[in-house]
C-alpha positions in Angstrom: 96.9 93.9 91.4 96.6 96.5 94.2 93.3 94.9 95.3 94.9 91.5 95.3 97.8 92.6 97.4 95.5 94.4 99.9 93.3 91.2 100.1 96.4 89.1 100.9 97.6 91.6 103.5 94.3 91.4 105.3 94.5 87.6 105.4 98.0 87.4 106.8 97.4 90.1 109.5 94.9 87.8 111.1 95.8 85.7 114.1 95.7 81.9 113.5 94.2 79.2 115.7 95.9 75.8 116.4 94.5 72.8 114.5 93.1 70.0 116.7 94.2 66.5 115.9 90.6 65.5 114.8 90.7 68.3 112.2 93.9 67.0 110.7 92.2 64.0 109.1 89.5 66.3 107.6 92.2 68.5 106.2 94.2 65.7 104.7 91.1 63.8 103.3 88.9 66.6 102.2 90.5 70.0 102.1 94.1 69.3 100.8 92.8 67.6 97.7 90.7 70.7 96.8 93.8 72.9 97.2 95.9 70.6 95.1 93.3 70.2 92.4 93.0 73.9 92.1 96.8 74.3 92.0 96.8 71.8 89.1 94.5 74.1 87.2 96.9 76.9 87.8 99.9 74.7 86.8 98.1 73.9 83.5 98.0 77.7 82.9 94.2 77.6 82.9 94.1 80.9 84.8 90.6 82.0 83.9 89.3 78.6 85.0 91.2 79.0 88.3 89.4 82.3 88.9 86.0 80.6 88.2 86.9 78.0 90.8 87.5 80.5 93.6 85.0 81.7 96.1 82.3 84.3 95.2 84.0 86.6 97.7 87.3 86.3 95.9 85.7 86.9 92.6 84.0 90.0 93.9 87.3 91.4 95.1 89.6 90.4 92.2 88.8 91.1 88.5 89.1 88.1 86.1 91.4 89.9 83.7 93.6 91.3 86.5 93.8 87.8 88.0 94.8 86.2 84.7 97.4 88.9 83.9 98.9 88.7 87.4 99.3 85.0 87.2 100.8 85.2 83.7 103.3 87.8 85.0 104.2 85.8 88.1 103.9 82.1 87.1 105.3 82.1 83.5 108.9 83.1 84.4 109.0 80.5 87.2 108.6 77.6 84.8 107.0 74.3 85.6 106.5 72.9 89.2 109.3 70.5 90.1 108.0 69.6 93.5 105.6 70.6 96.3 105.7 69.8 100.0 103.2 71.0 102.6 105.1 73.1 105.1 102.3 74.0 107.5 98.5 74.5 107.8 96.9 77.2 109.8 93.2 77.8 110.6 91.3 80.9 111.6 87.7 82.1 111.7 87.9 85.6 110.5 89.9 87.9 108.3 89.9 91.6 108.7 87.6 93.2 106.1 86.3 89.8 105.0 83.4 87.5 105.9 83.6 85.4 109.0 84.1 81.7 108.3 86.4 78.7 108.7 89.6 79.4 106.8 92.6 77.1 106.2 95.9 78.5 105.0 98.3 76.0 103.4 102.0 77.0 103.2 103.6 74.9 100.5 107.3 74.7 99.8 107.6 74.7 96.0 110.4 74.2 93.6 109.8 75.7 90.2 112.1 74.8 87.3 113.4 78.4 87.1 113.1 79.3 90.8 113.6 76.8 93.5 112.7 77.3 97.2 109.6 79.4 97.0 106.5 79.2 99.1 102.9 79.1 97.7 100.3 80.2 100.1 96.8 79.1 99.3 93.8 80.0 101.5 90.5 78.1 101.5 87.2 79.0 103.1 84.4 76.7 104.0 81.1 77.7 102.4 78.1 75.4 102.7 80.3 72.5 104.0 82.6 72.8 100.9 86.0 74.5 100.7 86.8 77.0 98.1 90.0 79.0 97.3 89.8 82.5 98.6 93.5 83.5 98.2 96.8 82.5 96.5 100.2 84.1 96.8 103.8 83.1 96.0 106.7 84.4 97.9 
């Protein structure tokens, strides 16, 4: 868990870059579906499968069993997802301590059955022209 928190701190201490309008279509058409499909796996409580669908870098930093146990501890008390709305999207090219790349951070306003008004933060990185999850956090 300490490794996961450290990893997330690195991501969110990195300055973001404005998204150009031409990038918005790519995000909506190609990247957002990847994020939402991955969240559906998490919503289905397929936590080990969600870990396998993350980037190799994420898997090298976060142990499978730690990931599974963290999600069980955090997600189970929240209940089912009632609704999700994209709040914002940020892009950046590097994270401190991580590989350079093209990153997108989706901040999603989420209402869970047992806890409304939370934010899910999901970070994806482009690897070989495909986006993969590299971070997930609920606050």
